[in-house]
Jmol script that loads the backbone (N, CA, C; Angstrom):
load data "model"
ATOM      1  N   MET A   1     111.894 188.622  78.962  1.00  0.00           N
ATOM      2  CA  MET A   1     111.582 189.541  80.093  1.00  0.00           C
ATOM      3  C   MET A   1     112.112 189.253  81.029  1.00  0.00           C
ATOM      4  N   THR A   2     112.765 190.577  81.480  1.00  0.00           N
ATOM      5  CA  THR A   2     113.521 190.754  82.570  1.00  0.00           C
ATOM      6  C   THR A   2     112.893 191.397  83.728  1.00  0.00           C
ATOM      7  N   ALA A   3     111.888 192.039  83.677  1.00  0.00           N
ATOM      8  CA  ALA A   3     111.049 192.553  84.565  1.00  0.00           C
ATOM      9  C   ALA A   3     110.218 191.479  85.929  1.00  0.00           C
ATOM     10  N   ARG A   4     111.003 192.204  86.775  1.00  0.00           N
ATOM     11  CA  ARG A   4     109.758 191.382  88.279  1.00  0.00           C
ATOM     12  C   ARG A   4     108.576 191.437  87.890  1.00  0.00           C
ATOM     13  N   LEU A   5     107.838 190.469  88.615  1.00  0.00           N
ATOM     14  CA  LEU A   5     106.285 190.568  88.893  1.00  0.00           C
ATOM     15  C   LEU A   5     105.937 190.741  90.273  1.00  0.00           C
ATOM     16  N   ASP A   6     105.050 191.264  90.750  1.00  0.00           N
ATOM     17  CA  ASP A   6     104.754 191.191  92.299  1.00  0.00           C
ATOM     18  C   ASP A   6     103.455 190.386  92.051  1.00  0.00           C
ATOM     19  N   TYR A   7     103.388 188.784  92.700  1.00  0.00           N
ATOM     20  CA  TYR A   7     102.919 187.404  92.753  1.00  0.00           C
ATOM     21  C   TYR A   7     101.493 188.390  93.420  1.00  0.00           C
ATOM     22  N   ARG A   8     101.374 189.078  94.183  1.00  0.00           N
ATOM     23  CA  ARG A   8     100.130 189.054  95.069  1.00  0.00           C
ATOM     24  C   ARG A   8      99.686 190.259  93.651  1.00  0.00           C
ATOM     25  N   GLU A   9      99.986 191.034  93.145  1.00  0.00           N
ATOM     26  CA  GLU A   9      99.239 191.762  91.886  1.00  0.00           C
ATOM     27  C   GLU A   9      98.994 190.928  90.708  1.00  0.00           C
ATOM     28  N   VAL A  10      99.737 189.677  90.460  1.00  0.00           N
ATOM     29  CA  VAL A  10      99.325 188.593  88.818  1.00  0.00           C
ATOM     30  C   VAL A  10      98.214 188.361  90.230  1.00  0.00           C
ATOM     31  N   ALA A  11      98.238 187.836  91.211  1.00  0.00           N
ATOM     32  CA  ALA A  11      97.200 186.950  91.411  1.00  0.00           C
ATOM     33  C   ALA A  11      95.332 187.485  91.789  1.00  0.00           C
ATOM     34  N   ALA A  12      95.648 189.126  91.979  1.00  0.00           N
ATOM     35  CA  ALA A  12      94.746 189.580  92.007  1.00  0.00           C
ATOM     36  C   ALA A  12      94.159 189.528  90.981  1.00  0.00           C
ATOM     37  N   LYS A  13      94.658 189.881  89.579  1.00  0.00           N
ATOM     38  CA  LYS A  13      94.368 189.841  88.521  1.00  0.00           C
ATOM     39  C   LYS A  13      93.986 188.897  87.631  1.00  0.00           C
ATOM     40  N   ALA A  14      94.652 187.530  88.032  1.00  0.00           N
ATOM     41  CA  ALA A  14      93.933 186.228  87.260  1.00  0.00           C
ATOM     42  C   ALA A  14      92.695 185.988  88.125  1.00  0.00           C
ATOM     43  N   ALA A  15      92.444 186.802  89.296  1.00  0.00           N
ATOM     44  CA  ALA A  15      91.294 186.159  89.577  1.00  0.00           C
ATOM     45  C   ALA A  15      89.995 187.282  89.069  1.00  0.00           C
ATOM     46  N   ASP A  16      90.691 188.655  88.571  1.00  0.00           N
ATOM     47  CA  ASP A  16      89.579 189.109  87.874  1.00  0.00           C
ATOM     48  C   ASP A  16      89.306 188.538  86.497  1.00  0.00           C
ATOM     49  N   GLU A  17      90.606 187.880  85.852  1.00  0.00           N
ATOM     50  CA  GLU A  17      90.335 187.298  84.439  1.00  0.00           C
ATOM     51  C   GLU A  17      89.004 186.690  84.522  1.00  0.00           C
ATOM     52  N   ILE A  18      89.749 185.737  85.668  1.00  0.00           N
ATOM     53  CA  ILE A  18      88.122 184.505  86.053  1.00  0.00           C
ATOM     54  C   ILE A  18      86.826 184.820  86.145  1.00  0.00           C
ATOM     55  N   GLU A  19      86.566 185.837  87.222  1.00  0.00           N
ATOM     56  CA  GLU A  19      85.658 186.496  86.852  1.00  0.00           C
ATOM     57  C   GLU A  19      85.030 186.986  85.471  1.00  0.00           C
ATOM     58  N   ARG A  20      85.545 188.019  84.803  1.00  0.00           N
ATOM     59  CA  ARG A  20      84.998 188.312  83.782  1.00  0.00           C
ATOM     60  C   ARG A  20      84.811 187.664  82.610  1.00  0.00           C
ATOM     61  N   ARG A  21      86.230 186.625  81.982  1.00  0.00           N
ATOM     62  CA  ARG A  21      85.718 185.844  81.251  1.00  0.00           C
ATOM     63  C   ARG A  21      84.919 184.208  81.278  1.00  0.00           C
ATOM     64  N   GLY A  22      84.983 183.970  83.024  1.00  0.00           N
ATOM     65  CA  GLY A  22      84.462 182.129  83.174  1.00  0.00           C
ATOM     66  C   GLY A  22      85.607 181.325  83.376  1.00  0.00           C
ATOM     67  N   TRP A  23      85.105 180.210  83.887  1.00  0.00           N
ATOM     68  CA  TRP A  23      86.291 179.543  84.389  1.00  0.00           C
ATOM     69  C   TRP A  23      85.987 178.334  83.478  1.00  0.00           C
ATOM     70  N   THR A  24      86.876 177.704  83.365  1.00  0.00           N
ATOM     71  CA  THR A  24      87.018 176.517  82.496  1.00  0.00           C
ATOM     72  C   THR A  24      88.000 174.791  83.040  1.00  0.00           C
ATOM     73  N   ARG A  25      88.323 174.362  82.787  1.00  0.00           N
ATOM     74  CA  ARG A  25      89.000 172.665  83.188  1.00  0.00           C
ATOM     75  C   ARG A  25      89.567 172.547  81.864  1.00  0.00           C
ATOM     76  N   GLY A  26      91.021 171.416  82.155  1.00  0.00           N
ATOM     77  CA  GLY A  26      91.527 170.869  81.165  1.00  0.00           C
ATOM     78  C   GLY A  26      92.009 170.950  80.120  1.00  0.00           C
ATOM     79  N   THR A  27      91.934 172.730  79.974  1.00  0.00           N
ATOM     80  CA  THR A  27      92.390 173.420  78.933  1.00  0.00           C
ATOM     81  C   THR A  27      93.196 174.946  79.200  1.00  0.00           C
ATOM     82  N   LEU A  28      93.803 175.462  78.728  1.00  0.00           N
ATOM     83  CA  LEU A  28      94.170 176.998  79.191  1.00  0.00           C
ATOM     84  C   LEU A  28      93.359 178.288  79.099  1.00  0.00           C
ATOM     85  N   GLY A  29      93.063 178.461  78.151  1.00  0.00           N
ATOM     86  CA  GLY A  29      91.216 178.493  77.306  1.00  0.00           C
ATOM     87  C   GLY A  29      90.513 177.926  76.553  1.00  0.00           C
ATOM     88  N   SER A  30      89.509 178.080  76.826  1.00  0.00           N
ATOM     89  CA  SER A  30      88.205 177.460  76.339  1.00  0.00           C
ATOM     90  C   SER A  30      87.989 177.691  74.715  1.00  0.00           C
ATOM     91  N   ASN A  31      89.058 178.414  73.838  1.00  0.00           N
ATOM     92  CA  ASN A  31      88.811 178.698  72.685  1.00  0.00           C
ATOM     93  C   ASN A  31      90.292 179.361  72.410  1.00  0.00           C
ATOM     94  N   ARG A  32      91.027 178.826  71.287  1.00  0.00           N
ATOM     95  CA  ARG A  32      92.156 179.180  71.077  1.00  0.00           C
ATOM     96  C   ARG A  32      92.032 180.073  69.790  1.00  0.00           C
ATOM     97  N   SER A  33      90.907 180.200  68.961  1.00  0.00           N
ATOM     98  CA  SER A  33      90.766 181.302  67.788  1.00  0.00           C
ATOM     99  C   SER A  33      90.194 182.577  68.444  1.00  0.00           C
ATOM    100  N   ASP A  34      89.822 182.839  69.939  1.00  0.00           N
ATOM    101  CA  ASP A  34      89.513 183.743  70.692  1.00  0.00           C
ATOM    102  C   ASP A  34      90.050 183.882  71.717  1.00  0.00           C
ATOM    103  N   PRO A  35      91.212 184.431  71.456  1.00  0.00           N
ATOM    104  CA  PRO A  35      92.073 184.138  73.134  1.00  0.00           C
ATOM    105  C   PRO A  35      91.546 185.473  74.551  1.00  0.00           C
ATOM    106  N   GLU A  36      90.905 186.277  73.234  1.00  0.00           N
ATOM    107  CA  GLU A  36      90.892 187.724  74.343  1.00  0.00           C
ATOM    108  C   GLU A  36      89.522 187.293  75.174  1.00  0.00           C
ATOM    109  N   ASN A  37      88.552 186.348  74.792  1.00  0.00           N
ATOM    110  CA  ASN A  37      87.165 186.502  75.152  1.00  0.00           C
ATOM    111  C   ASN A  37      87.149 185.097  75.735  1.00  0.00           C
ATOM    112  N   CYS A  38      88.050 184.088  75.676  1.00  0.00           N
ATOM    113  CA  CYS A  38      87.459 182.933  76.295  1.00  0.00           C
ATOM    114  C   CYS A  38      87.775 182.809  77.622  1.00  0.00           C
ATOM    115  N   GLN A  39      87.023 181.062  78.155  1.00  0.00           N
ATOM    116  CA  GLN A  39      86.622 180.576  79.091  1.00  0.00           C
ATOM    117  C   GLN A  39      88.674 180.701  79.768  1.00  0.00           C
ATOM    118  N   VAL A  40      89.065 180.802  81.065  1.00  0.00           N
ATOM    119  CA  VAL A  40      90.573 180.379  81.281  1.00  0.00           C
ATOM    120  C   VAL A  40      90.564 179.486  82.425  1.00  0.00           C
ATOM    121  N   CYS A  41      91.093 178.838  82.782  1.00  0.00           N
ATOM    122  CA  CYS A  41      91.920 177.594  83.397  1.00  0.00           C
ATOM    123  C   CYS A  41      92.579 178.938  84.893  1.00  0.00           C
ATOM    124  N   ALA A  42      93.025 178.553  85.778  1.00  0.00           N
ATOM    125  CA  ALA A  42      93.865 179.162  86.766  1.00  0.00           C
ATOM    126  C   ALA A  42      95.331 179.437  85.923  1.00  0.00           C
ATOM    127  N   LEU A  43      95.742 178.457  85.522  1.00  0.00           N
ATOM    128  CA  LEU A  43      96.768 179.006  85.114  1.00  0.00           C
ATOM    129  C   LEU A  43      96.584 179.951  83.505  1.00  0.00           C
ATOM    130  N   GLY A  44      95.897 179.721  82.524  1.00  0.00           N
ATOM    131  CA  GLY A  44      95.298 180.499  81.473  1.00  0.00           C
ATOM    132  C   GLY A  44      95.188 181.636  81.791  1.00  0.00           C
ATOM    133  N   ALA A  45      94.660 182.034  83.477  1.00  0.00           N
ATOM    134  CA  ALA A  45      94.356 182.939  84.123  1.00  0.00           C
ATOM    135  C   ALA A  45      95.540 184.041  84.169  1.00  0.00           C
ATOM    136  N   VAL A  46      96.341 183.092  85.019  1.00  0.00           N
ATOM    137  CA  VAL A  46      97.646 183.929  84.753  1.00  0.00           C
ATOM    138  C   VAL A  46      98.445 183.903  83.801  1.00  0.00           C
ATOM    139  N   ASN A  47      98.607 183.339  82.824  1.00  0.00           N
ATOM    140  CA  ASN A  47      99.143 183.976  81.762  1.00  0.00           C
ATOM    141  C   ASN A  47      98.701 184.730  81.058  1.00  0.00           C
ATOM    142  N   ALA A  48      97.324 184.839  80.968  1.00  0.00           N
ATOM    143  CA  ALA A  48      96.699 185.743  80.058  1.00  0.00           C
ATOM    144  C   ALA A  48      97.123 187.838  81.471  1.00  0.00           C
ATOM    145  N   VAL A  49      97.130 187.697  82.671  1.00  0.00           N
ATOM    146  CA  VAL A  49      97.676 188.731  83.427  1.00  0.00           C
ATOM    147  C   VAL A  49      99.533 188.624  82.875  1.00  0.00           C
ATOM    148  N   VAL A  50     100.264 187.677  82.072  1.00  0.00           N
ATOM    149  CA  VAL A  50     101.471 187.796  82.401  1.00  0.00           C
ATOM    150  C   VAL A  50     101.603 188.708  81.010  1.00  0.00           C
ATOM    151  N   TYR A  51     100.926 187.465  79.924  1.00  0.00           N
ATOM    152  CA  TYR A  51     101.481 187.227  79.370  1.00  0.00           C
ATOM    153  C   TYR A  51     100.486 187.891  77.763  1.00  0.00           C
ATOM    154  N   GLY A  52      99.004 188.906  78.501  1.00  0.00           N
ATOM    155  CA  GLY A  52      98.569 189.175  77.800  1.00  0.00           C
ATOM    156  C   GLY A  52      97.699 187.981  76.617  1.00  0.00           C
ATOM    157  N   ASN A  53      97.669 186.871  77.231  1.00  0.00           N
ATOM    158  CA  ASN A  53      97.183 185.424  76.619  1.00  0.00           C
ATOM    159  C   ASN A  53      96.806 184.276  76.946  1.00  0.00           C
ATOM    160  N   PRO A  54      95.998 183.704  77.415  1.00  0.00           N
ATOM    161  CA  PRO A  54      96.011 182.436  78.094  1.00  0.00           C
ATOM    162  C   PRO A  54      96.510 181.502  77.457  1.00  0.00           C
ATOM    163  N   PHE A  55      97.444 181.283  76.850  1.00  0.00           N
ATOM    164  CA  PHE A  55      98.181 180.446  75.986  1.00  0.00           C
ATOM    165  C   PHE A  55      99.584 180.275  76.229  1.00  0.00           C
ATOM    166  N   GLY A  56      99.999 181.822  76.949  1.00  0.00           N
ATOM    167  CA  GLY A  56     100.970 181.676  77.385  1.00  0.00           C
ATOM    168  C   GLY A  56     101.695 182.230  75.991  1.00  0.00           C
ATOM    169  N   GLU A  57     103.417 182.725  76.060  1.00  0.00           N
ATOM    170  CA  GLU A  57     104.027 183.160  75.406  1.00  0.00           C
ATOM    171  C   GLU A  57     104.018 182.676  74.228  1.00  0.00           C
ATOM    172  N   VAL A  58     103.635 183.102  72.846  1.00  0.00           N
ATOM    173  CA  VAL A  58     104.135 182.723  71.578  1.00  0.00           C
ATOM    174  C   VAL A  58     105.798 182.408  71.352  1.00  0.00           C
ATOM    175  N   ASP A  59     105.885 181.686  71.010  1.00  0.00           N
ATOM    176  CA  ASP A  59     107.355 181.803  70.452  1.00  0.00           C
ATOM    177  C   ASP A  59     107.561 182.151  68.902  1.00  0.00           C
ATOM    178  N   LEU A  60     108.679 182.308  68.330  1.00  0.00           N
ATOM    179  CA  LEU A  60     108.664 182.733  67.030  1.00  0.00           C
ATOM    180  C   LEU A  60     108.114 181.911  65.911  1.00  0.00           C
ATOM    181  N   TRP A  61     107.559 180.941  66.257  1.00  0.00           N
ATOM    182  CA  TRP A  61     107.125 180.363  65.439  1.00  0.00           C
ATOM    183  C   TRP A  61     105.102 180.060  65.392  1.00  0.00           C
ATOM    184  N   GLY A  62     105.102 181.157  66.588  1.00  0.00           N
ATOM    185  CA  GLY A  62     103.709 180.546  66.613  1.00  0.00           C
ATOM    186  C   GLY A  62     103.102 179.997  67.362  1.00  0.00           C
ATOM    187  N   TYR A  63     104.354 178.906  67.744  1.00  0.00           N
ATOM    188  CA  TYR A  63     103.964 177.846  68.909  1.00  0.00           C
ATOM    189  C   TYR A  63     103.461 178.534  70.557  1.00  0.00           C
ATOM    190  N   SER A  64     102.668 178.092  70.983  1.00  0.00           N
ATOM    191  CA  SER A  64     102.704 178.158  73.112  1.00  0.00           C
ATOM    192  C   SER A  64     102.444 176.901  73.390  1.00  0.00           C
ATOM    193  N   ASP A  65     102.740 176.850  74.052  1.00  0.00           N
ATOM    194  CA  ASP A  65     102.322 175.546  75.732  1.00  0.00           C
ATOM    195  C   ASP A  65     101.824 175.856  76.768  1.00  0.00           C
ATOM    196  N   GLY A  66     102.056 177.459  76.836  1.00  0.00           N
ATOM    197  CA  GLY A  66     101.323 177.893  78.097  1.00  0.00           C
ATOM    198  C   GLY A  66     102.002 177.365  79.374  1.00  0.00           C
ATOM    199  N   HIS A  67     102.891 176.696  79.215  1.00  0.00           N
ATOM    200  CA  HIS A  67     103.401 176.184  80.742  1.00  0.00           C
ATOM    201  C   HIS A  67     104.687 177.171  80.969  1.00  0.00           C
ATOM    202  N   SER A  68     105.295 177.901  80.242  1.00  0.00           N
ATOM    203  CA  SER A  68     106.403 178.572  80.830  1.00  0.00           C
ATOM    204  C   SER A  68     106.279 179.824  81.882  1.00  0.00           C
ATOM    205  N   THR A  69     105.378 179.611  82.331  1.00  0.00           N
ATOM    206  CA  THR A  69     104.793 181.112  83.125  1.00  0.00           C
ATOM    207  C   THR A  69     106.117 180.954  84.378  1.00  0.00           C
ATOM    208  N   PHE A  70     105.741 180.071  84.789  1.00  0.00           N
ATOM    209  CA  PHE A  70     106.411 180.259  86.329  1.00  0.00           C
ATOM    210  C   PHE A  70     108.022 179.412  86.225  1.00  0.00           C
ATOM    211  N   ILE A  71     108.894 179.387  84.748  1.00  0.00           N
ATOM    212  CA  ILE A  71     109.786 179.445  84.794  1.00  0.00           C
ATOM    213  C   ILE A  71     110.816 180.438  84.256  1.00  0.00           C
ATOM    214  N   ASP A  72     109.920 180.727  83.549  1.00  0.00           N
ATOM    215  CA  ASP A  72     109.900 182.306  83.033  1.00  0.00           C
ATOM    216  C   ASP A  72     110.305 183.470  84.512  1.00  0.00           C
ATOM    217  N   PHE A  73     109.325 183.215  85.201  1.00  0.00           N
ATOM    218  CA  PHE A  73     109.035 184.025  86.822  1.00  0.00           C
ATOM    219  C   PHE A  73     108.710 183.151  87.713  1.00  0.00           C
ATOM    220  N   PRO A  74     109.736 182.742  88.455  1.00  0.00           N
ATOM    221  CA  PRO A  74     110.029 181.983  89.696  1.00  0.00           C
ATOM    222  C   PRO A  74     109.002 182.639  91.093  1.00  0.00           C
ATOM    223  N   GLU A  75     109.234 184.284  90.847  1.00  0.00           N
ATOM    224  CA  GLU A  75     108.974 184.855  92.238  1.00  0.00           C
ATOM    225  C   GLU A  75     107.124 184.984  91.733  1.00  0.00           C
ATOM    226  N   LEU A  76     106.827 184.278  90.928  1.00  0.00           N
ATOM    227  CA  LEU A  76     105.298 183.857  90.986  1.00  0.00           C
ATOM    228  C   LEU A  76     105.176 182.386  91.892  1.00  0.00           C
ATOM    229  N   THR A  77     106.161 181.953  92.519  1.00  0.00           N
ATOM    230  CA  THR A  77     105.838 180.400  92.442  1.00  0.00           C
ATOM    231  C   THR A  77     104.965 180.765  93.837  1.00  0.00           C
ATOM    232  N   PRO A  78     104.358 181.457  94.743  1.00  0.00           N
ATOM    233  CA  PRO A  78     103.718 181.763  95.771  1.00  0.00           C
ATOM    234  C   PRO A  78     102.346 181.757  95.464  1.00  0.00           C
ATOM    235  N   ILE A  79     102.023 182.287  94.674  1.00  0.00           N
ATOM    236  CA  ILE A  79     100.537 181.528  93.756  1.00  0.00           C
ATOM    237  C   ILE A  79     100.497 180.253  94.065  1.00  0.00           C
ATOM    238  N   ALA A  80     101.274 179.024  93.073  1.00  0.00           N
ATOM    239  CA  ALA A  80     101.260 178.370  93.654  1.00  0.00           C
ATOM    240  C   ALA A  80     100.780 177.468  94.726  1.00  0.00           C
ATOM    241  N   GLU A  81     101.592 177.824  95.604  1.00  0.00           N
ATOM    242  CA  GLU A  81     101.527 177.426  97.280  1.00  0.00           C
ATOM    243  C   GLU A  81     100.490 177.954  97.988  1.00  0.00           C
ATOM    244  N   SER A  82     100.034 179.043  96.998  1.00  0.00           N
ATOM    245  CA  SER A  82      98.607 178.977  97.846  1.00  0.00           C
ATOM    246  C   SER A  82      97.381 178.623  97.101  1.00  0.00           C
ATOM    247  N   PHE A  83      97.857 177.669  96.530  1.00  0.00           N
ATOM    248  CA  PHE A  83      96.568 177.122  96.451  1.00  0.00           C
ATOM    249  C   PHE A  83      96.605 175.506  96.581  1.00  0.00           C
ATOM    250  N   CYS A  84      97.480 175.416  98.148  1.00  0.00           N
ATOM    251  CA  CYS A  84      97.360 174.325  99.287  1.00  0.00           C
ATOM    252  C   CYS A  84      97.646 172.921  98.704  1.00  0.00           C
ATOM    253  N   ALA A  85      98.629 172.741  97.259  1.00  0.00           N
ATOM    254  CA  ALA A  85      99.093 171.623  97.050  1.00  0.00           C
ATOM    255  C   ALA A  85     100.250 171.780  95.706  1.00  0.00           C
ATOM    256  N   TYR A  86     101.052 172.843  96.357  1.00  0.00           N
ATOM    257  CA  TYR A  86     102.256 172.836  95.627  1.00  0.00           C
ATOM    258  C   TYR A  86     103.183 171.337  95.767  1.00  0.00           C
ATOM    259  N   SER A  87     103.821 171.068  94.247  1.00  0.00           N
ATOM    260  CA  SER A  87     104.512 170.313  94.388  1.00  0.00           C
ATOM    261  C   SER A  87     105.882 170.783  93.697  1.00  0.00           C
ATOM    262  N   VAL A  88     106.512 170.138  93.134  1.00  0.00           N
ATOM    263  CA  VAL A  88     108.076 170.673  92.530  1.00  0.00           C
ATOM    264  C   VAL A  88     107.203 171.385  91.250  1.00  0.00           C
ATOM    265  N   ASP A  89     107.089 171.379  90.692  1.00  0.00           N
ATOM    266  CA  ASP A  89     106.583 171.850  89.783  1.00  0.00           C
ATOM    267  C   ASP A  89     105.193 173.151  90.173  1.00  0.00           C
ATOM    268  N   PRO A  90     105.093 173.980  89.577  1.00  0.00           N
ATOM    269  CA  PRO A  90     104.305 174.979  90.000  1.00  0.00           C
ATOM    270  C   PRO A  90     103.111 174.710  89.347  1.00  0.00           C
ATOM    271  N   VAL A  91     103.459 174.422  87.916  1.00  0.00           N
ATOM    272  CA  VAL A  91     102.082 174.251  87.139  1.00  0.00           C
ATOM    273  C   VAL A  91     100.980 172.979  87.277  1.00  0.00           C
ATOM    274  N   ILE A  92     101.808 172.032  87.875  1.00  0.00           N
ATOM    275  CA  ILE A  92     101.574 170.494  88.008  1.00  0.00           C
ATOM    276  C   ILE A  92     100.084 171.547  89.689  1.00  0.00           C
ATOM    277  N   SER A  93     100.857 172.442  90.347  1.00  0.00           N
ATOM    278  CA  SER A  93      99.524 172.862  91.556  1.00  0.00           C
ATOM    279  C   SER A  93      98.722 173.500  90.904  1.00  0.00           C
ATOM    280  N   LEU A  94      99.046 174.170  90.459  1.00  0.00           N
ATOM    281  CA  LEU A  94      97.681 175.314  89.260  1.00  0.00           C
ATOM    282  C   LEU A  94      96.906 174.412  89.017  1.00  0.00           C
ATOM    283  N   THR A  95      97.532 173.267  87.854  1.00  0.00           N
ATOM    284  CA  THR A  95      96.489 172.392  87.230  1.00  0.00           C
ATOM    285  C   THR A  95      96.018 171.467  88.056  1.00  0.00           C
ATOM    286  N   ASN A  96      96.265 170.865  88.665  1.00  0.00           N
ATOM    287  CA  ASN A  96      95.504 169.982  89.824  1.00  0.00           C
ATOM    288  C   ASN A  96      94.904 170.244  90.766  1.00  0.00           C
ATOM    289  N   VAL A  97      94.889 171.660  91.595  1.00  0.00           N
ATOM    290  CA  VAL A  97      93.709 172.366  91.608  1.00  0.00           C
ATOM    291  C   VAL A  97      92.182 172.286  91.038  1.00  0.00           C
ATOM    292  N   ASN A  98      92.944 173.084  89.600  1.00  0.00           N
ATOM    293  CA  ASN A  98      91.888 173.727  88.437  1.00  0.00           C
ATOM    294  C   ASN A  98      91.179 172.018  88.275  1.00  0.00           C
ATOM    295  N   ASP A  99      91.689 171.444  88.191  1.00  0.00           N
ATOM    296  CA  ASP A  99      91.350 170.198  87.118  1.00  0.00           C
ATOM    297  C   ASP A  99      90.635 169.095  87.926  1.00  0.00           C
ATOM    298  N   SER A 100      91.265 169.094  89.286  1.00  0.00           N
ATOM    299  CA  SER A 100      90.774 168.006  90.000  1.00  0.00           C
ATOM    300  C   SER A 100      90.228 168.157  91.699  1.00  0.00           C
ATOM    301  N   ILE A 101      90.380 169.527  91.490  1.00  0.00           N
ATOM    302  CA  ILE A 101      90.313 169.312  93.476  1.00  0.00           C
ATOM    303  C   ILE A 101      88.922 170.400  93.302  1.00  0.00           C
ATOM    304  N   ALA A 102      89.158 172.072  92.230  1.00  0.00           N
ATOM    305  CA  ALA A 102      88.213 172.673  93.070  1.00  0.00           C
ATOM    306  C   ALA A 102      86.419 172.107  92.346  1.00  0.00           C
ATOM    307  N   GLU A 103      86.032 172.868  92.771  1.00  0.00           N
ATOM    308  CA  GLU A 103      84.260 172.159  92.632  1.00  0.00           C
ATOM    309  C   GLU A 103      83.504 173.504  91.760  1.00  0.00           C
ATOM    310  N   SER A 104      84.395 175.103  91.849  1.00  0.00           N
ATOM    311  CA  SER A 104      83.368 175.642  91.088  1.00  0.00           C
ATOM    312  C   SER A 104      84.562 176.772  90.926  1.00  0.00           C
ATOM    313  N   ALA A 105      84.472 177.589  90.066  1.00  0.00           N
ATOM    314  CA  ALA A 105      84.945 179.449  89.667  1.00  0.00           C
ATOM    315  C   ALA A 105      85.772 180.405  91.066  1.00  0.00           C
ATOM    316  N   LYS A 106      84.477 180.260  91.863  1.00  0.00           N
ATOM    317  CA  LYS A 106      85.038 180.932  93.155  1.00  0.00           C
ATOM    318  C   LYS A 106      85.780 179.801  93.909  1.00  0.00           C
ATOM    319  N   ASP A 107      85.987 178.882  93.996  1.00  0.00           N
ATOM    320  CA  ASP A 107      86.960 178.214  94.440  1.00  0.00           C
ATOM    321  C   ASP A 107      88.713 178.256  94.125  1.00  0.00           C
ATOM    322  N   VAL A 108      88.633 178.131  92.941  1.00  0.00           N
ATOM    323  CA  VAL A 108      89.885 179.219  91.920  1.00  0.00           C
ATOM    324  C   VAL A 108      90.224 180.511  92.318  1.00  0.00           C
ATOM    325  N   ILE A 109      89.534 181.098  92.443  1.00  0.00           N
ATOM    326  CA  ILE A 109      89.011 182.920  92.567  1.00  0.00           C
ATOM    327  C   ILE A 109      89.315 183.128  93.882  1.00  0.00           C
ATOM    328  N   ASP A 110      89.131 181.742  94.771  1.00  0.00           N
ATOM    329  CA  ASP A 110      88.822 182.485  96.403  1.00  0.00           C
ATOM    330  C   ASP A 110      90.403 181.784  96.701  1.00  0.00           C
ATOM    331  N   ARG A 111      91.310 180.961  96.132  1.00  0.00           N
ATOM    332  CA  ARG A 111      92.763 180.380  96.186  1.00  0.00           C
ATOM    333  C   ARG A 111      93.404 181.566  95.360  1.00  0.00           C
ATOM    334  N   PHE A 112      93.259 182.669  94.473  1.00  0.00           N
ATOM    335  CA  PHE A 112      93.848 183.918  93.936  1.00  0.00           C
ATOM    336  C   PHE A 112      93.935 184.752  94.781  1.00  0.00           C
ATOM    337  N   HIS A 113      92.666 185.194  95.560  1.00  0.00           N
ATOM    338  CA  HIS A 113      92.543 186.040  96.564  1.00  0.00           C
ATOM    339  C   HIS A 113      93.296 185.647  97.479  1.00  0.00           C
ATOM    340  N   GLN A 114      93.999 184.777  98.248  1.00  0.00           N
ATOM    341  CA  GLN A 114      94.653 184.127  99.050  1.00  0.00           C
ATOM    342  C   GLN A 114      95.896 184.738  98.280  1.00  0.00           C
ATOM    343  N   ALA A 115      96.215 184.169  97.518  1.00  0.00           N
ATOM    344  CA  ALA A 115      97.540 184.481  97.530  1.00  0.00           C
ATOM    345  C   ALA A 115      97.967 186.068  97.488  1.00  0.00           C
ATOM    346  N   ALA A 116      96.995 187.013  96.884  1.00  0.00           N
ATOM    347  CA  ALA A 116      96.841 188.086  96.686  1.00  0.00           C
ATOM    348  C   ALA A 116      97.128 188.912  97.773  1.00  0.00           C
ATOM    349  N   ASN A 117      96.180 188.073  98.792  1.00  0.00           N
ATOM    350  CA  ASN A 117      96.515 188.883 100.477  1.00  0.00           C
ATOM    351  C   ASN A 117      97.535 187.829 101.076  1.00  0.00           C
ATOM    352  N   SER A 118      98.250 187.667 100.826  1.00  0.00           N
ATOM    353  CA  SER A 118      99.289 186.251 101.705  1.00  0.00           C
ATOM    354  C   SER A 118     100.323 188.034 101.702  1.00  0.00           C
ATOM    355  N   VAL A 119     101.194 187.315 102.941  1.00  0.00           N
ATOM    356  CA  VAL A 119     102.714 188.300 103.113  1.00  0.00           C
ATOM    357  C   VAL A 119     103.487 187.376 102.381  1.00  0.00           C
ATOM    358  N   PRO A 120     104.992 188.395 101.467  1.00  0.00           N
ATOM    359  CA  PRO A 120     106.002 187.595 101.304  1.00  0.00           C
ATOM    360  C   PRO A 120     106.110 187.333 102.139  1.00  0.00           C
ATOM    361  N   ALA A 121     107.147 185.786 101.498  1.00  0.00           N
ATOM    362  CA  ALA A 121     108.489 185.642 102.455  1.00  0.00           C
ATOM    363  C   ALA A 121     109.369 186.100 102.764  1.00  0.00           C
ATOM    364  N   SER A 122     110.236 186.359 103.801  1.00  0.00           N
ATOM    365  CA  SER A 122     110.990 187.329 103.684  1.00  0.00           C
ATOM    366  C   SER A 122     112.697 186.407 103.776  1.00  0.00           C
TER     367      SER A 122
END
end "model"
wireframe off; spacefill off
backbone 0.3
color backbone group
């Protein structure tokens, strides 16, 4: 994919994904056999927006690890920064907040809204 993504739009849609599907921890999505309707974590919500699948882009062999999103689209890094736990790896940032810091779906949704309403760095 070569199209650039607007991180604010992706963040707003990721919040919508969690609101619609429900929230989970410790996994990108709660049910690999039903990726359209399963609950999602923060990274799974971003993947659902970017790839249409919480588990990420599926390769030629049908495998997806769900962790290539921020490699494929570095312009999405401000989403991880808005989670206030940004490390060198944006995936670790989202995963850490989702799995260890957030107390509820609302916490994660609020962080996505914060990213969606942020002013891009110049």
